[in-house]
N, C-alpha and C positions, 0 to 999 in steps of 0.2 A: 409598453410594459411586457407584452408577450415576447417581444424580441429579446429583451434583457433576460427573461427567464429561460428562453431557449438557449442563449449563449451560456448561461450558468449551467444548464443541464449538459451541454456539450463539454464544458470545462470539467465538470464532475465525472463525466464518462471517460474523458482522457486521463483523469487522475486514477480511475479504476484500472485502466490499462497499465499505467505506470506502476501502480501497486502490485498488479499481477506480475509485471516484469521483476519487481523486487523479490516476490515470492520465488520466482524461477531462479534468480541469481542466488538467493540464500539456499535453495535446495541443491543447486549445483555445488556450492561451496561446502555444504554439509556432507554430500556424498563423495566428493573428491577434495579432500583436505589440502592437497598440494596445488590445486588449481588457483591461479591468480589471473584476473583479466589483464590483458595487454592490448595496446594499440587502440583501435576503434571501440572495442568492447569495454575497455577501461573508461573511455570518455562517456559512453552510454551508461555504464554502471555508476559513475560519479554523478551524472545528472539524475538518475533514478534515486540514488540514496539521498541526494540533496533535496529533492522534492518530497520524498516520503519520510525522512527522518523527523522533522518537527512534529507532525501529528502523531506519529508512532511513539516518539519519546514522551509526548504529553500523556498519551493513553497508558504507557508503561509505568507511569508514576502511580496510577490508580489500579491497574490490572496486573497483578503479579503472575509470573509463569506458574502453570499447574504442574506439580511434580508427579511424574508417573514412573516410579522406581528410580532408575538412574538417569532418566532424561527429564527435561523441563519443556513443557509445551507452551509456547507463547501465543496467547489468545488475543493479543491486542490487534494483530493484523485482521483477524476474523471480525472483531468488533468494529474496526474501521471500515471493512467491506460492507457490513450490514448497515452501519450508520450512513455511509455515502449512498447506498442504494435506497435507503429510506428517504434521504434528502432529495434524491433524484425523483422518487415517486411523488413526494410532496410538491416539488416544483412543477412536475408534469401535470399535476391536478390543477394547479393555478394557471398554467400557461394556456 
């Protein structure tokens, strides 16, 4: 059982890194509107978005963006980070 929990923890930690890559990709796109990934970066971006889109779109149904004047702050990524870290901590206490 300990091995299964350890594997789940590793998978969740890898998901956190993929989620961090998505945040970086979105920040680059927001600062440089004309930037579009090409070549190898496009393949990596597609993988990152494919992995992170389902949980984020699920959370976005319930967590609406916070309006701060003319911008909207999406808190679903932050909630997902906290949720995954709490899940890692819970699994770590059982392992």
